[in-house]
C-alpha positions, 0 to 999 in steps of 0.5 A: 500499499502507498502512503501519501506524504503529509505534503501531498495530503495538504497539497490535495486538500488545499486544491478543493473549490469547496471550503474545507476547515478543522474547527475546535471544540471551543468555536476556533478554525484549526485550519482553512483550506484556501477556498475559505479565503476566497469565499469570506475574503479574510486571509488564512491567518485572520480566519484562524485568529477569530472565534467562527461564531463571530463571523455567523449571521446573529439570525442564525447564530442560535441554530449554529450553537445548536449544530456544535452541541450535537457535534460535542455530543459525537453525532455527525451534522449532515445538513446545515445552512447558515450565513457567514460575514465576508470581510466587506461586510456582506453575507455568504450562505454556506451549506455545510456537514461536519462530524467530529474527529474526536478530542 
């Protein structure tokens, strides 16, 4: 079996047109693909430095926190739609799915 290098995996994930990320249970991005920067206008460093809930539209915040609770319980979120703030102040609709990867 051929194993891919970490660099090859990063290159593969980074080439996705879909915004991929790893997020912590305390509400921060741990890694974002380049598609996030295209989608929201923030640099990767900016996205990693602020809680992602700060980017969620106020009308979607309660539902987003509920979805985070589902993930904390070890369950997957299969279909979720909410809005994230672009750096220019406009809003972008995102449809996403997520699953917990452990601690």
